[in-house]
C-alpha positions in Angstrom: 0.0 -0.1 0.0 1.5 3.4 -1.0 1.7 5.9 1.6 1.4 3.5 4.4 3.6 3.7 7.4 3.5 0.6 9.7 2.7 1.5 13.3 6.0 0.4 14.5 7.7 2.9 12.1 5.3 5.6 13.4 6.1 5.0 17.1 9.9 4.8 16.3 9.7 8.3 14.6 7.7 9.8 17.5 10.0 8.5 20.0 13.0 10.0 18.4 11.0 13.3 18.0 10.0 13.3 21.7 13.6 12.8 22.7 14.8 15.7 20.6 12.3 18.0 22.1 13.9 21.3 23.0 14.3 22.5 26.6 13.8 19.4 28.4 16.6 17.9 30.5 14.6 14.7 31.3 14.3 11.9 28.9 10.7 10.4 28.9 9.5 7.3 27.7 7.1 7.7 24.7 4.4 5.8 26.7 2.8 6.5 29.9 1.8 3.6 32.2 -1.2 4.2 34.5 -2.3 0.9 36.2 -5.9 0.3 36.9 -5.9 0.4 40.7 -4.8 4.2 40.3 -7.5 4.9 37.7 -10.0 3.2 40.0 -9.0 5.0 43.2 -11.7 7.3 44.0 -9.3 9.5 46.2 -7.3 10.4 43.3 -8.3 13.0 40.6 -7.3 12.9 36.8 -4.6 15.2 37.6 -3.1 12.9 40.0 -3.3 10.2 37.3 -1.4 12.3 34.9 1.3 13.0 37.5 1.6 9.2 38.2 1.9 8.8 34.4 4.5 11.3 33.9 6.6 9.9 36.8 6.4 6.5 35.3 7.5 7.8 31.9 10.5 9.6 33.5 11.4 6.7 35.7 15.1 5.7 34.7 16.9 2.5 34.5 17.6 2.7 38.3 14.0 2.8 39.1 13.4 6.3 40.1 12.3 9.7 38.6 14.5 12.8 39.4 12.5 15.5 37.7 11.6 18.6 39.5 8.4 20.1 40.1 9.1 22.7 37.4 9.1 20.0 34.8 5.7 18.6 35.9 4.3 22.1 35.9 5.6 22.9 32.4 5.0 19.4 30.8 1.5 18.8 32.2 0.3 22.5 32.2 -0.7 22.4 35.8 -0.3 24.9 38.5 2.4 24.5 41.2 -0.3 23.9 43.9 -2.0 21.1 41.9 1.3 19.4 41.3 2.4 19.7 44.8 -1.1 18.3 45.9 -0.9 15.5 43.6 2.4 14.4 45.0 1.1 14.5 48.5 -2.0 12.4 47.6 0.0 9.8 45.7 2.5 9.5 48.5 -0.3 9.4 51.3 -2.0 6.6 49.3 1.1 4.5 49.0 1.7 4.8 45.2 5.0 6.8 45.4 7.7 7.4 47.8 9.8 10.7 47.6 13.3 11.2 49.0 15.2 14.6 49.0 18.9 14.7 49.6 20.3 18.2 50.3 24.0 19.0 49.7 26.4 21.7 49.1 25.5 21.6 45.4 21.7 21.9 46.0 19.2 19.3 46.6 18.4 16.1 44.6 15.0 14.5 44.6 14.2 10.7 43.8 10.6 9.5 43.3 10.0 5.7 43.4 6.8 4.1 42.0 5.6 1.6 44.8 4.0 -1.5 43.7 3.1 -3.0 47.0 -0.4 -1.5 46.8 -0.9 -3.5 43.6 0.0 -6.9 45.2 -3.7 -7.5 46.1 -5.5 -6.7 42.8 -8.9 -7.7 42.6 -10.0 -10.3 39.7 -12.2 -8.8 37.0 
C-alpha cells in the first residue's frame, strides 16, 4: 500500500522526535503507564493520574524519577499547587515514595513508584 507507514515505524519516529524536544533535560518514555488500581482509586483525581503517568514515563534505569516540580508544571500544564497536591496524595495513598537529599551543590529528589499496593489486585 503506497503511503502506508507501519505502526512500528510511526512509534519509532515519534519516540525520536520526543527525545529531540527542546528545553527538556529529562528523557521520557514515549508511553505513559497508569495501572488500573490508580485509575479506579476514588481518592485520586485525573490530575493525580497524569502526574503518576509522567513519573512512570520518566523513571530511569535505576527505578526512580528525578524531575523537579517545574518539569511537571510545564510538561503537564498544571499549577504549582496542583502538582504539589498530587505528589502529596500519591505519597499518602502509597503509590509513590519521595526522598530529598540536600547537599552543598543543592538538593536532589528521587521519586519511586511503589507496587506493594498492587499486590492484592481484584480479579475482574
